[in-house]
C-alpha positions as CSV (number, residue, x, y, z in Angstrom):
1,M,118.0,93.8,121.1
2,E,119.6,96.3,123.4
3,H,117.3,99.1,124.8
4,V,118.8,102.3,126.0
5,N,116.9,104.2,128.7
6,M,117.2,107.6,130.3
7,Y,118.6,108.2,133.8
8,I,116.8,110.7,135.9
9,D,117.1,111.2,139.7
10,G,118.9,108.0,140.1
11,Q,116.4,105.8,138.1
12,W,116.7,104.2,134.7
13,I,113.4,105.1,132.9
14,G,111.8,105.3,129.5
15,S,110.2,108.4,128.0
16,V,106.9,109.6,129.3
17,S,105.7,109.3,125.6
18,G,106.8,105.6,125.4
19,K,108.4,106.3,122.1
20,T,111.8,104.9,121.0
21,T,114.2,105.6,118.2
22,S,116.4,103.1,116.3
23,I,120.2,103.2,116.5
24,I,121.7,102.3,113.1
25,N,125.1,100.7,112.4
26,P,126.4,102.9,109.5
27,A,128.6,100.1,108.2
28,N,125.7,97.9,107.2
29,G,122.4,99.8,107.8
30,C,121.3,97.4,110.5
31,I,119.6,98.4,113.8
32,V,121.8,97.8,116.8
33,A,119.6,99.2,119.6
34,E,116.5,101.0,120.4
35,A,116.7,104.1,122.6
36,A,114.1,106.0,124.6
37,C,112.9,109.2,122.7
38,G,112.4,111.9,125.3
39,T,110.2,114.9,125.3
40,A,110.2,118.4,126.9
41,S,108.4,116.8,129.9
42,D,111.3,114.4,130.4
43,V,113.7,117.4,130.3
44,H,111.8,119.3,132.9
45,H,111.8,116.2,135.1
46,A,115.6,115.8,134.8
47,V,116.3,119.5,135.4
48,A,114.1,119.5,138.5
49,A,116.0,116.5,139.8
50,A,119.3,118.2,139.1
51,Q,118.0,121.3,140.8
52,R,117.0,119.4,143.9
53,A,120.4,117.7,144.0
54,F,122.0,121.2,143.9
55,A,120.2,122.2,147.1
56,P,122.6,123.3,149.9
57,D,121.7,120.3,152.1
58,S,121.7,117.6,149.4
59,A,123.9,114.6,149.5
60,W,125.8,116.0,146.5
61,R,126.5,119.4,148.0
62,R,127.6,117.9,151.3
63,L,130.5,116.1,149.5
64,T,133.9,117.6,150.0
65,A,136.2,118.4,147.0
66,D,138.2,115.3,147.7
67,E,135.1,113.2,147.7
68,R,134.0,114.6,144.4
69,A,137.5,113.9,143.0
70,E,137.3,110.3,144.3
71,L,134.0,109.7,142.5
72,M,135.5,111.0,139.2
73,D,138.6,108.9,139.5
74,K,136.5,105.8,140.2
75,T,134.5,106.7,137.0
76,A,137.7,106.9,135.0
77,D,138.8,103.5,136.4
78,L,135.5,102.0,135.3
79,I,135.7,103.5,131.8
80,E,139.2,102.1,131.3
81,A,138.2,98.7,132.7
82,H,135.4,98.5,130.1
83,A,137.4,100.0,127.2
84,D,136.7,97.2,124.8
85,E,133.0,97.1,125.2
86,L,132.7,100.9,125.0
87,A,134.8,100.9,121.8
88,T,132.7,98.2,120.3
89,A,129.4,99.9,121.2
90,E,130.6,103.3,119.8
91,T,132.0,101.8,116.6
92,N,128.8,99.9,115.9
93,S,126.7,103.1,116.3
94,M,129.0,105.8,114.9
95,G,131.1,103.9,112.4
96,R,134.4,105.3,113.6
97,V,137.0,102.5,113.2
98,W,137.5,100.4,116.3
99,K,141.2,101.2,116.9
100,E,140.4,104.9,116.9
101,T,137.6,104.5,119.3
102,R,139.5,102.1,121.6
103,Y,142.7,104.0,121.9
104,D,141.5,107.6,121.5
105,D,137.9,108.3,122.4
106,V,137.8,106.0,125.4
107,Y,140.9,107.5,127.0
108,A,139.8,111.0,126.1
109,A,136.8,110.3,128.3
110,S,138.6,108.8,131.2
111,G,141.3,111.5,130.9
112,A,138.8,114.3,131.2
113,F,137.6,112.9,134.5
114,R,141.1,112.4,135.8
115,E,142.3,115.8,134.8
116,C,139.4,117.6,136.4
117,A,139.6,115.4,139.5
118,S,143.2,116.6,139.9
119,M,142.2,120.2,139.9
120,V,139.4,120.4,142.4
121,H,141.6,122.2,144.9
122,E,142.7,124.8,142.4
123,L,139.4,126.7,142.4
124,Q,140.6,129.3,144.7
125,G,139.9,133.0,145.2
126,A,141.9,136.0,146.4
127,T,142.1,138.0,149.6
128,S,142.8,141.6,150.4
129,A,143.4,143.4,153.7
130,D,144.1,146.9,152.2
131,N,141.2,148.4,154.1
132,P,142.1,148.6,157.8
133,G,139.7,146.6,159.9
134,M,138.3,144.8,156.9
135,I,139.1,141.5,155.3
136,S,137.8,141.1,151.7
137,M,137.9,137.9,149.7
138,T,136.6,136.2,146.6
139,I,135.5,132.6,146.4
140,R,134.4,130.5,143.5
141,E,131.0,128.8,143.7
142,P,129.3,126.3,141.4
143,L,126.7,127.7,138.9
144,G,123.9,125.2,139.4
145,V,122.4,123.0,136.8
146,C,124.6,122.6,133.7
147,A,123.2,121.1,130.5
148,V,125.7,119.1,128.4
149,I,124.6,118.7,124.7
150,S,127.1,116.5,123.0
151,P,127.7,115.5,119.3
152,W,127.8,112.2,117.6
153,N,131.5,112.3,116.7
154,Y,133.9,111.7,119.6
155,S,130.8,111.3,121.7
156,M,132.5,109.8,124.8
157,G,135.3,112.3,124.9
158,T,133.2,115.4,124.3
159,T,130.5,114.3,126.7
160,A,133.0,113.6,129.5
161,A,134.8,116.9,128.7
162,G,131.5,118.7,129.4
163,M,130.5,116.7,132.5
164,A,133.8,116.5,134.2
165,P,134.6,120.2,134.8
166,A,130.9,120.9,135.7
167,L,131.0,118.1,138.4
168,A,134.5,118.9,139.6
169,A,133.3,122.5,140.3
170,G,130.3,121.2,142.3
171,N,127.5,121.6,139.7
172,T,124.8,119.1,138.8
173,V,124.4,118.0,135.2
174,V,121.8,117.0,132.6
175,V,123.3,115.3,129.6
176,K,121.8,115.0,126.1
177,P,123.8,113.0,123.7
178,S,123.2,112.8,120.0
179,S,120.3,110.7,119.0
180,L,122.6,108.8,116.7
181,T,125.1,107.7,119.4
182,P,123.6,107.6,122.9
183,I,124.7,104.1,123.8
184,T,128.2,104.8,125.2
185,T,127.0,107.9,127.0
186,A,124.4,105.7,128.8
187,M,127.2,103.3,129.6
188,M,129.3,106.0,131.1
189,I,126.4,107.3,133.2
190,G,126.0,103.7,134.4
191,F,129.7,103.7,135.5
192,M,129.0,107.0,137.4
193,E,126.1,105.4,139.2
194,E,128.3,102.5,140.1
195,A,131.0,104.8,141.3
196,G,128.5,106.4,143.7
197,F,127.4,109.7,142.3
198,P,124.3,110.8,144.4
199,A,120.9,110.6,142.8
200,G,120.1,113.7,140.7
201,S,123.7,114.9,140.4
202,V,124.0,113.3,137.0
203,N,121.0,112.9,134.7
204,L,120.6,111.6,131.1
205,V,117.9,112.6,128.7
206,L,117.6,111.1,125.2
207,G,115.9,112.4,122.2
208,P,116.0,114.8,119.2
209,G,117.7,118.2,119.5
210,D,114.7,120.1,118.2
211,E,112.6,119.0,121.2
212,V,115.0,117.9,124.0
213,G,117.8,120.3,123.2
214,T,115.3,123.2,122.8
215,A,113.6,122.3,126.1
216,L,117.0,122.4,127.8
217,A,117.8,125.8,126.3
218,E,114.4,127.2,127.3
219,D,114.4,125.9,130.9
220,T,115.0,128.8,133.3
221,D,116.6,126.5,135.9
222,V,119.5,125.7,133.6
223,A,122.4,127.9,134.5
224,K,124.8,126.9,131.7
225,I,124.8,125.1,128.4
226,T,127.9,123.3,127.1
227,F,127.4,122.4,123.4
228,T,129.6,120.9,120.8
229,G,128.3,120.9,117.2
230,G,127.5,123.1,114.2
231,T,127.4,126.9,114.3
232,A,123.8,127.1,113.1
233,T,122.6,124.8,115.9
234,G,124.7,126.8,118.4
235,L,123.0,130.0,117.3
236,D,119.6,128.3,117.6
237,I,120.4,127.2,121.2
238,V,121.4,130.7,122.1
239,G,118.1,132.0,120.7
240,H,116.0,129.6,122.6
241,S,118.0,130.4,125.8
242,S,116.7,134.0,125.9
243,T,114.1,133.0,128.5
244,S,116.8,133.5,131.1
245,V,120.4,134.6,131.5
246,K,122.6,131.6,130.9
247,R,126.3,131.0,130.4
248,F,127.6,129.1,127.4
249,S,130.6,127.0,126.4
250,M,130.3,126.3,122.7
251,E,132.7,124.7,120.3
252,L,131.1,125.1,116.9
253,G,132.1,124.7,113.3
254,G,135.5,124.8,111.7
255,K,137.2,125.1,108.3
256,S,140.8,124.8,109.3
257,P,143.7,125.7,107.0
258,F,146.6,123.3,106.5
259,I,149.6,125.3,105.2
260,I,152.6,123.7,103.5
261,F,155.6,125.9,102.5
262,D,158.2,124.8,100.0
263,D,160.9,124.3,102.7
264,A,158.8,121.9,104.7
265,D,159.6,118.2,105.2
266,L,157.0,117.0,102.6
267,D,157.0,113.4,103.8
268,V,156.0,114.6,107.3
269,A,153.6,117.2,106.0
270,V,151.7,114.9,103.7
271,D,151.6,112.2,106.4
272,R,150.1,114.7,108.9
273,L,147.7,116.0,106.2
274,M,146.3,112.5,105.7
275,F,145.8,112.2,109.4
276,G,144.4,115.7,109.7
277,V,141.7,115.4,107.0
278,F,140.8,111.7,106.7
279,L,140.9,110.6,110.4
280,S,137.4,109.5,111.3
281,Q,136.3,110.0,107.7
282,G,136.8,113.8,108.1
283,Q,134.1,113.9,110.9
284,V,136.4,115.9,113.2
285,C,135.8,119.5,114.2
286,V,139.5,120.5,113.8
287,A,140.0,118.6,110.5
288,G,142.5,120.4,108.2
289,T,140.1,120.5,105.2
290,R,141.7,123.5,103.4
291,L,145.1,122.6,102.0
292,L,147.2,125.7,101.2
293,V,150.4,124.7,99.4
294,Q,153.2,126.9,98.1
295,R,153.3,126.8,94.3
296,G,156.8,125.5,94.0
297,V,155.9,122.2,95.7
298,Y,152.3,121.9,94.5
299,G,153.0,119.1,92.0
300,R,155.0,117.0,94.4
301,V,152.5,117.3,97.2
302,M,149.7,116.3,94.8
303,D,151.6,113.3,93.6
304,M,152.4,112.2,97.1
305,L,148.9,112.7,98.3
306,Q,147.4,110.6,95.5
307,E,149.8,107.8,96.2
308,R,149.0,107.8,99.9
309,I,145.3,107.9,99.4
310,A,145.4,104.9,97.0
311,H,146.8,102.8,99.9
312,I,144.2,103.7,102.6
313,R,142.7,100.6,104.0
314,I,139.0,101.1,103.6
315,G,136.9,98.5,105.4
316,M,134.5,97.4,108.1
317,P,135.1,99.5,111.2
318,M,135.4,96.5,113.6
319,D,138.3,95.1,111.6
320,E,141.5,96.2,113.4
321,Q,143.3,96.6,110.1
322,T,140.7,99.1,108.8
323,E,141.9,102.7,108.7
324,Y,138.8,104.3,107.2
325,G,135.2,103.5,107.6
326,P,131.7,104.9,106.9
327,M,130.0,108.2,107.5
328,V,127.9,108.3,110.7
329,S,124.5,108.2,109.0
330,K,122.7,108.1,105.6
331,R,121.8,111.7,106.1
332,Q,125.4,112.8,106.7
333,M,126.6,110.7,103.7
334,E,124.0,112.5,101.5
335,R,125.1,115.9,102.8
336,V,128.7,115.2,101.9
337,L,127.8,113.8,98.5
338,N,125.8,116.9,97.8
339,Y,128.8,119.1,98.6
340,I,130.9,117.0,96.2
341,R,128.2,117.7,93.5
342,I,128.3,121.4,94.4
343,G,132.1,121.4,94.1
344,R,132.0,120.0,90.6
345,E,129.3,122.5,89.6
346,E,131.4,125.4,90.9
347,G,134.3,124.3,88.6
348,A,136.6,122.6,91.0
349,R,138.2,119.4,89.7
350,V,138.1,116.1,91.5
351,L,141.7,114.8,91.7
352,V,140.8,111.7,93.8
353,G,137.6,110.1,94.9
354,G,134.2,111.8,94.7
355,H,131.9,108.9,94.9
356,R,130.0,106.6,97.2
357,I,131.4,103.2,97.7
358,T,128.9,100.5,97.0
359,E,130.8,97.4,95.9
360,G,130.6,94.1,97.8
361,A,130.4,94.4,101.6
362,F,130.0,98.2,101.3
363,K,126.7,98.1,99.5
364,D,124.4,98.8,102.5
365,G,126.8,101.1,104.4
366,Y,127.4,104.8,104.2
367,F,130.9,104.9,102.7
368,I,132.4,107.7,100.6
369,E,135.7,107.7,98.9
370,P,138.4,110.0,100.3
371,T,138.0,113.1,98.0
372,V,140.4,115.8,96.9
373,F,139.3,118.9,95.0
374,V,141.9,121.0,93.1
375,D,141.6,124.3,91.1
376,C,139.7,125.7,94.0
377,R,138.8,129.4,94.7
378,E,138.1,131.0,98.0
379,D,134.6,132.0,96.9
380,M,133.5,128.4,96.4
381,R,131.1,126.9,98.8
382,I,133.3,123.8,99.3
383,V,136.1,126.1,100.4
384,R,133.9,128.4,102.6
385,E,131.4,126.0,104.3
386,E,132.0,123.2,106.7
387,I,131.4,119.8,105.0
388,F,132.3,117.5,107.9
389,G,133.4,114.7,105.7
390,P,136.4,113.3,103.8
391,V,136.7,116.2,101.4
392,L,139.9,118.2,101.0
393,T,140.1,121.4,99.0
394,V,143.4,122.6,97.6
395,Q,144.6,126.2,96.9
396,T,148.1,127.5,96.1
397,F,149.9,130.6,97.4
398,A,153.0,132.6,96.5
399,D,154.3,133.8,99.8
400,E,153.8,134.0,103.5
401,T,151.5,137.1,103.3
402,E,149.2,135.3,100.8
403,A,149.1,132.1,102.9
404,I,147.9,134.0,105.9
405,R,145.3,135.9,103.9
406,L,143.9,132.7,102.4
407,A,144.0,131.0,105.8
408,N,141.9,133.8,107.3
409,A,139.4,133.9,104.4
410,T,136.8,132.1,106.4
411,R,134.2,132.9,109.1
412,Y,135.6,130.2,111.3
413,G,138.6,130.2,113.6
414,L,138.9,126.8,115.3
415,A,142.3,125.4,114.3
416,G,145.1,125.4,111.7
417,G,148.5,124.0,110.9
418,V,151.7,125.2,109.2
419,F,154.7,123.2,107.9
420,T,158.0,124.9,107.4
421,S,161.6,124.5,108.4
422,D,161.8,128.2,109.3
423,M,160.7,128.5,112.9
424,G,160.5,132.3,112.7
425,R,158.0,131.9,109.8
426,A,156.2,129.2,111.7
427,L,155.6,131.5,114.7
428,R,154.6,134.4,112.5
429,V,152.0,132.3,110.7
430,C,150.7,130.9,114.0
431,R,150.3,134.4,115.3
432,G,148.8,135.7,112.0
433,V,146.1,133.0,111.5
434,D,143.0,133.9,113.5
435,S,142.2,130.6,115.2
436,G,142.0,129.1,118.7
437,I,144.7,126.5,118.2
438,M,147.6,126.3,115.8
439,W,150.1,123.5,115.1
440,A,153.5,123.9,113.5
441,N,155.1,120.8,111.9
442,T,152.5,118.6,113.4
443,Y,148.7,118.4,113.5
444,M,146.2,117.2,116.2
445,D,149.1,116.7,118.6
446,D,149.5,118.4,122.0
447,T,150.7,117.9,125.5
448,G,147.4,118.4,127.2
449,G,146.5,120.5,130.2
450,L,146.5,123.9,128.4
451,P,143.3,125.8,127.7
452,V,142.0,126.5,124.2
453,S,139.4,129.0,123.0
454,P,137.8,129.1,119.5
455,H,137.8,132.3,117.6
456,R,135.1,133.9,115.3
457,Q,132.1,131.8,114.5
458,S,133.8,128.7,115.8
459,G,132.5,129.2,119.3
460,V,132.6,130.9,122.7
461,T,134.4,129.0,125.5
462,V,137.6,128.3,127.3
463,D,138.1,124.6,127.3
464,G,140.7,122.6,129.2
465,G,143.0,123.3,132.1
466,L,142.3,125.4,135.1
467,D,141.0,128.3,133.0
468,G,138.4,125.9,131.5
469,L,137.4,124.6,134.9
470,K,136.8,128.1,136.1
471,E,134.2,128.6,133.4
472,Y,131.9,126.3,135.5
473,T,132.1,128.6,138.5
474,V,130.9,132.1,139.5
475,L,132.9,134.5,141.6
476,K,131.5,135.9,144.9
477,Q,133.1,138.8,146.8
478,I,132.8,138.7,150.6
479,N,133.7,141.6,152.9
480,L,134.2,141.0,156.6
481,K,134.3,144.0,159.0
482,L,136.3,142.9,162.0
483,T,134.8,145.5,164.4
484,P,131.3,146.7,163.6
485,E,130.9,150.5,163.5
486,K,128.3,153.0,162.3
487,T,128.8,155.1,159.2
488,G,127.5,158.3,160.7
489,W,126.4,159.2,157.2
490,F,122.8,160.3,157.9
491,G,123.4,161.7,161.4
492,N,121.6,158.9,163.0
493,D,123.4,159.4,166.4
494,L,120.5,160.5,168.7
495,S,122.6,160.9,171.8
496,D,122.1,164.8,171.8
497,D,118.3,164.7,171.7
């Protein structure tokens, strides 16, 4: 059986406790690997290694920007060269269907390294010569040790998206992946070692969030924490970080609205809705889990949605024909089933789904039917709270004003989508909905390279592009006096004595 170790100061090691944790395949409940289970002591060891690697005379700090970029491009090459085995390992530990992992998550990871490598020379400051005899400038410097705490969904892409800008800016990193899905993160760290990253510049600590994550938050040598996950956990990390002044990049929870007007192309809208809510079994931070549909087309949209859901190919995630697989864990499955129970108790009606799938090959896995609730109200928990599963709630609206009001009836502000043939309306709704990213007549579709920033309780960060890279630096102002001269302020010229 595969054993996953930690990587600290250039060495693959177990935990000081000697403990391990089992990695479970959610499609069948079988153990696929054992991983080291780290402690606070392991965290401090890793942070100390990263701190040493950040010293001004270290091998890492002596690298030029071009040399850092070369290491990152080599890492991207290795990730892509091992795409099949990465996808297999991720699918067997997370349950995300193989073709999603192979053609999405893998290339999100390599793409993060390539994008940041291409921008290493863009971290520039400014100069001013407005003061005669003085040249003033700003420069951007790395922060120091950056902790990257990544989630179990899209673990390759989100881990790389945290590491790549930190390293491109010249920081060192300590990575803590989810205890459910550490295998591919360890594989990527192995590729970084092969590419030639100096010892201590990249470190991997495994273990539970309540110990390893907390220790990272409390460590005063950690300059920044990048975290992707639930809002409650994000707040907990901030609380534990009060031992020192840290910077944060946090993408947290979401409850994104998916708005369909009566003039929309309904075939496209329903197709994108299916993708937006059931991709990866709804375990996506920007999933469009709140459908808001104009009353005039409500019946047609519901008929189309039921027909499409009936044809979803549910199956084992390693089957390339499978479109929909299991939840990541038994715990997550039980959480989603509990929300489905709550929805029924609150008076919402199940239009489709609502049960665990246990027939045949699914009996030992963590499968839940794609589920749609209708007759929903904005005060219901299933409408207000992030479920992070294949559960869609449906509400109706009369006009544009009501659609925007319902879309904003949430504490979150991560994403949203609007479908209409009126481009003026599309822009008004995009401007009116309080979220970090909006799509019009598409969903989960962009050109890349532009930054995004979550609103409200969905996080605090700028992610992507040059603006996102700058978040891993600190500005320094330098003032150079060309000809030294006294101030004369305190009469310190003693020539008359």
